[in-house]
C-alpha positions in Angstrom: 6.8 -32.4 -55.8 6.5 -31.8 -52.1 7.5 -34.7 -49.9 5.1 -36.0 -47.2 5.4 -34.0 -44.0 7.0 -30.9 -45.6 3.9 -28.9 -45.0 3.9 -29.9 -41.4 7.6 -29.1 -40.9 6.9 -25.7 -42.5 4.1 -25.0 -40.0 6.1 -26.2 -37.0 7.1 -23.4 -34.7 10.6 -23.3 -33.2 11.1 -24.9 -29.8 10.6 -22.6 -26.9 14.2 -23.4 -25.8 15.5 -22.2 -29.2 13.9 -18.8 -28.8 17.1 -16.7 -28.3 15.1 -13.6 -27.3 13.3 -15.5 -24.5 16.5 -17.2 -23.3 18.3 -13.8 -23.1 15.4 -12.1 -21.4 14.8 -14.9 -18.7 18.6 -15.2 -18.0 19.0 -11.5 -17.5 15.9 -11.1 -15.4 16.9 -14.1 -13.2 20.1 -12.3 -12.2 18.2 -9.1 -11.6 15.6 -10.9 -9.4 18.4 -12.4 -7.3 19.8 -8.9 -6.9 16.3 -7.6 -5.9 15.9 -10.3 -3.2 19.4 -9.6 -1.9 18.6 -5.9 -1.7 15.3 -6.4 0.1 17.1 -8.4 2.8 19.9 -5.8 3.1 17.8 -2.6 3.4 15.9 -3.8 6.6 19.1 -5.2 8.2 21.1 -2.1 7.4 18.6 0.3 8.8 18.1 -1.7 12.0 21.9 -1.8 12.5 22.2 1.9 12.0 19.2 3.2 14.0 18.7 0.4 16.5 15.0 1.2 16.4 12.4 -1.2 15.1 10.1 1.6 14.4 12.4 2.8 11.6 11.6 -0.4 9.7 8.1 0.8 9.2 9.4 3.8 7.3 11.6 1.5 5.2 8.5 -0.7 4.4 6.6 2.3 3.4 9.3 3.5 1.1 9.5 0.1 -0.5 5.8 -0.4 -1.0 4.4 3.2 -1.7 5.9 3.6 -5.2 3.9 0.6 -6.3 0.8 2.9 -6.5 2.6 4.6 -9.4 1.7 1.6 -11.5 -1.7 3.1 -12.0 0.0 5.8 -14.1 3.2 4.3 -15.5 1.4 1.9 -17.7 0.2 4.9 -19.8 3.8 5.8 -20.6 4.9 2.2 -21.1 2.2 1.9 -23.8 3.6 5.0 -25.6 7.2 4.0 -25.5 9.4 1.2 -26.8 9.1 -1.6 -24.2 12.7 -2.8 -24.4 14.2 0.7 -24.1 11.8 1.4 -21.2 13.3 -1.6 -19.4 16.8 -0.6 -20.3 16.3 2.9 -18.9 14.8 1.5 -15.8 17.8 -0.8 -15.2 20.4 1.9 -15.8 18.7 4.3 -13.3 18.2 1.5 -10.7 21.9 0.4 -11.0 23.0 4.0 -10.4 20.7 4.5 -7.4 21.7 1.2 -5.8 25.4 2.0 -6.3 24.8 5.4 -4.7 23.3 3.7 -1.7 26.4 1.5 -1.4 28.9 4.4 -1.8 27.1 6.7 0.7 26.8 3.8 3.2 30.5 3.1 2.9 31.4 6.8 3.4 28.9 7.0 6.4 27.0 9.8 4.5 23.6 8.1 4.6 21.2 9.5 7.1 17.8 7.8 7.3 16.0 10.5 5.3 18.5 10.2 2.4 18.3 6.4 2.6 14.5 6.5 2.3 14.6 9.0 -0.6 17.0 6.8 -2.6 15.0 3.7 -1.9 11.8 5.5 -2.8 13.3 6.6 -6.1 14.7 3.1 -6.9 11.3 1.5 -6.3 9.5 4.2 -8.3 11.8 3.6 -11.3 11.0 -0.1 -11.0 7.3 0.5 -11.6 8.1 1.2 -15.3 10.0 -2.1 -15.7 7.3 -4.6 -14.6 4.4 -3.6 -16.9 6.9 -3.2 -19.8 8.2 -6.7 -19.2 4.7 -8.2 -19.1 3.8 -6.4 -22.3 7.1 -7.3 -24.0 6.7 -11.1 -23.7 3.9 -11.5 -26.3 6.1 -9.6 -28.8 8.9 -12.2 -28.7 6.9 -15.4 -28.0 4.1 -16.9 -30.2 0.7 -17.2 -28.7 0.7 -21.0 -28.4 4.0 -20.8 -26.3 2.9 -18.0 -24.0 1.9 -20.4 -21.2 5.3 -22.2 -21.3 7.2 -18.9 -21.5 5.3 -17.4 -18.6 5.9 -20.6 -16.6 9.6 -20.4 -17.3 9.7 -16.7 -16.4 7.7 -17.3 -13.2 9.8 -20.3 -12.1 13.0 -18.3 -12.7 11.7 -15.5 -10.5 10.8 -18.0 -7.7 14.2 -19.7 -7.9 15.9 -16.3 -7.7 13.9 -15.6 -4.6 15.0 -18.9 -3.0 18.7 -18.2 -3.8 18.4 -14.6 -2.6 16.8 -15.7 0.6 19.5 -18.1 1.6 22.5 -16.6 -0.2 21.7 -13.1 1.1 21.6 -14.3 4.7 25.0 -16.0 4.4 26.6 -13.0 2.7 25.2 -10.6 5.3 26.4 -12.7 8.2 29.9 -12.8 6.8 30.4 -9.4 5.1 27.5 -7.2 6.1 24.6 -5.6 4.1 26.4 -2.9 2.2 28.0 -5.4 -0.2 24.5 -6.4 -1.2 23.7 -2.8 -2.4 26.5 -3.2 -4.9 25.4 -6.7 -5.8 22.0 -5.3 -6.6 23.6 -2.6 -8.8 25.6 -5.3 -10.6 22.5 -7.4 -11.2 20.8 -4.4 -12.9 23.9 -4.0 -15.1 23.6 -7.7 -16.2 19.9 -7.2 -16.9 20.7 -4.0 -19.0 23.3 -5.8 -21.0 21.1 -8.8 -21.7 18.3 -6.5 -22.9 20.7 -4.9 -25.4 20.9 -8.2 -27.2 17.2 -8.6 -27.7 15.7 -8.4 -31.2 12.2 -7.3 -30.6 9.8 -7.0 -33.6 8.6 -3.4 -34.2 5.1 -2.7 -32.9 2.6 -1.9 -35.6 1.1 1.1 -33.9 3.1 3.3 -31.6 1.2 6.4 -30.4 2.7 9.8 -31.2 3.6 12.4 -28.5 0.7 13.7 -26.5 0.0 16.4 -24.0 -1.2 16.1 -20.4 -4.9 16.0 -21.5 -4.3 13.1 -23.9 -2.2 11.2 -21.3 -5.1 11.6 -18.7 -7.5 10.3 -21.3 -5.4 7.3 -22.0 -5.0 6.6 -18.3 -8.8 6.6 -17.8 -9.0 4.4 -20.9 -6.9 1.8 -19.1 -9.7 1.5 -16.5 -12.2 1.2 -19.2 -10.5 -1.9 -20.5 -11.5 -3.6 -17.2 -15.0 -2.4 -17.7 -15.2 -3.5 -21.4 -13.8 -7.1 -20.7 -15.8 -8.8 -18.0 -13.3 -11.7 -17.9 -10.6 -9.2 -17.0 -12.6 -8.0 -14.0 -13.0 -11.6 -12.9 -9.3 -12.2 -13.0 -8.6 -9.0 -11.1 -11.1 -9.8 -8.4 -9.6 -13.3 -7.9 -6.1 -12.0 -7.8 -7.0 -9.4 -5.2 -8.6 -12.0 -3.0 -5.6 -14.3 -3.2 -3.0 -11.6 -2.7 -4.8 -10.1 0.3 -5.0 -13.5 2.0 -1.5 -14.6 1.0 0.0 -11.5 2.6 -1.7 -12.3 5.8 -0.5 -15.9 5.6 3.1 -14.6 5.2 2.9 -12.0 7.9 1.8 -14.5 10.5 4.1 -17.3 9.4 6.6 -16.7 12.1 3.9 -16.7 14.8 2.5 -20.0 13.3 5.9 -21.7 13.3 7.0 -20.5 16.7 3.5 -20.8 18.4 1.4 -23.9 17.4 4.3 -25.7 15.7 6.8 -24.9 18.5 9.4 -24.6 15.8 12.7 -22.7 15.5 14.2 -20.3 12.9 15.2 -23.2 10.6 11.6 -24.4 10.6 10.6 -20.9 9.7 13.0 -20.9 6.7 11.6 -24.2 5.6 8.1 -22.7 5.6 9.2 -20.1 3.0 11.3 -22.6 1.1 8.4 -25.1 0.7 6.1 -22.7 -0.9 8.8 -21.3 -3.2 9.9 -24.8 -4.4 6.2 -25.6 -5.0 5.8 -22.4 -7.0 8.8 -23.3 -9.2 7.4 -26.8 -9.8 3.9 -25.4 -10.6 5.3 -22.8 -13.0 7.5 -25.3 -14.9 4.7 -27.8 -15.4 2.0 -25.1 -16.2 2.4 -25.4 -19.9 1.9 -29.2 -19.9 -1.1 -28.9 -17.6 -2.7 -26.3 -19.9 -2.2 -28.5 -22.9 -4.4 -31.2 -21.2 -6.9 -28.9 -19.4 -8.4 -25.5 -20.5 -6.9 -22.6 -18.8 -10.4 -21.6 -17.6 -10.4 -24.8 -15.5 -6.8 -24.5 -14.3 -7.4 -21.1 -12.7 -10.3 -22.1 -10.3 -8.7 -25.5 -9.6 -5.4 -23.7 -8.6 -7.3 -21.3 -6.3 -9.2 -24.0 -4.7 -6.0 -26.0 -4.1 -4.4 -23.0 -2.4 -7.4 -22.5 -0.2 -7.8 -26.1 0.8 -4.1 -26.4 1.7 -4.3 -23.4 4.0 -7.5 -24.7 5.7 -5.9 -28.2 6.3 -2.7 -26.8 7.8 -4.7 -24.5 10.1 -6.5 -27.6 11.5 -3.4 -29.9 11.8 -0.5 -28.0 13.6 2.3 -30.4 12.7 5.5 -29.3 10.9 5.4 -32.0 8.2 1.7 -31.2 7.4 2.5 -27.5 7.2 5.4 -28.1 4.8 3.4 -30.5 2.6 0.5 -28.1 2.5 2.8 -25.1 1.6 4.5 -27.2 -1.1 1.1 -28.1 -2.6 -0.1 -24.5 -2.2 3.0 -23.3 -4.0 2.4 -25.7 -6.9 -1.2 -24.4 -7.2 0.1 -20.9 -7.0 2.7 -21.4 -9.8 0.0 -22.9 -12.0 -2.4 -20.1 -11.3 0.1 -17.2 -11.7 1.2 -18.6 -15.0 -2.4 -19.1 -16.2 -3.5 -15.6 -15.0 -0.6 -13.9 -16.8 -1.1 -15.9 -20.0 -4.8 -15.2 -20.1 -4.4 -11.5 -19.6 -1.8 -11.4 -22.4 -4.3 -13.1 -24.7 -7.3 -11.0 -24.0 -5.8 -7.5 -23.7 -5.1 -5.5 -26.8 -1.3 -5.1 -27.3 -1.5 -1.2 -27.4 -3.2 -1.2 -23.9 -1.3 -4.0 -22.2 1.1 -1.7 -20.3 -1.8 0.1 -18.6 -3.6 -3.1 -17.7 -0.5 -4.7 -16.2 0.4 -1.5 -14.5 -3.0 -1.2 -12.9 -3.0 -4.8 -11.8 0.4 -4.4 -10.2 -0.6 -1.3 -8.4 -3.8 -2.7 -7.0 -2.0 -5.9 -5.9 0.6 -3.7 -4.2 -2.1 -1.9 -2.3 -3.6 -5.2 -1.2 -0.3 -6.1 0.5 -0.2 -3.5 3.3 -4.0 -3.8 3.8 -3.6 -7.6 4.1 -0.7 -7.2 6.5 -2.6 -4.6 8.7 -5.8 -6.8 8.8 -3.8 -9.9 9.8 -1.9 -8.0 12.5 -5.2 -6.6 13.9 -6.9 -10.0 13.9 -3.9 -11.5 15.7 -4.7 -9.3 18.7 -8.1 -10.9 19.3 -8.0 -14.3 17.6 -5.5 -17.2 17.5 -3.3 -17.7 14.5 -4.8 -21.1 13.6 -8.3 -19.5 13.5 -7.0 -16.6 11.3 -5.3 -19.1 9.0 -8.7 -20.9 8.7 -10.4 -17.6 7.8 -7.7 -16.9 5.2 -8.1 -20.3 3.6 -11.9 -19.8 3.4 -11.3 -16.3 1.9 -9.1 -17.9 -0.8 -11.8 -20.4 -1.5 -14.3 -17.6 -1.9 -12.0 -16.0 -4.4 -12.4 -19.1 -6.6 -16.2 -18.5 -7.0 -15.9 -15.9 -9.8 -13.5 -18.2 -11.6 -15.8 -21.2 -11.5 -18.1 -19.3 -13.9 -15.4 -19.3 -16.6 -16.2 -21.4 -19.7 -13.7 -23.1 -21.9 -12.8 -20.8 -24.9 -13.8 -17.5 -23.2 -10.2 -16.2 -23.4 -10.0 -16.9 -27.1 -13.4 -15.2 -27.6 -12.3 -12.1 -25.6 -9.1 -12.0 -27.6 -11.1 -11.9 -30.8 
């Protein structure tokens, strides 16, 4: 005879914190993200120290950002390959390339052109990793725990950025940027080793080998997913709005702190730290919030929160107001990023998830230089407070498509 509650215990899912696969994945990627942030600090500092020309930084920025466009194509290959081994291969290659940068720099055998080529290759290899990672998570986490898992993943990434920002500055001031190239290589090794311990369930349908024509057809099919799922187009449009405006906000942050706030370098660091701490808090609490409110309501609320925070700080040029608004914007951003990723993982078919995440990453990457260029051009004719006001309004406009969402639409799309 079955005791009372036995059925409930049988149905109960393991705690998220007892999911060994998720713990291994998040831990390895946290170390890797710290390395990535250290590397990003080091490349610009190293090139400026070697060339003494600010113009060379533009070439570095291009080499860092341009490979992101490859995400439009890499998702096709990710969907045809084992996601874990794709991530492993990416880590191994990136560790080798980052170590080569360090060795050549130590031997003074690193002219600018070779440096740019190696950075370009390193970033290009990374475009395989991110869509594979986004597509892998639903394979190791049950659907009802996706929001919590994405929140944990996102908060780990944000905390890694915070540590990289401050820790990298200290290390560079004491030991120089070359050491950070080796630190980045070591972080990829840690990520690679952690992935080797994952136990990922085998996918039911893995496509067979295909020729160029078939690959092109599948690439085009990835765009058709956005056409076939209106909800996916809505999410993409909102993400583009926010990413475009957010880039402008970051580009002009130094001018805002130094100008209207009359602040110093420490105040500038606080600006970035406030939004990062907020993003960590928002991501960690996202699962609890989404248990009480439908994800379709959390997304527009988060977008409106970001927009209002930017509008308010643009009208009140005080440091404490700016830091409070950035903290609140970060919380809203953490909630929205987690909700956006979770909803996409639920509505996109598993066999097409690599292409969808790859396309999203590529389009958001393209939005970054456009947003930076537009913000810089506007700063020539308008004041920073007015531009910040415009960016806040733009983010609020980005919430309009999300306001049309109805509770349960993600579940219906998934079906």
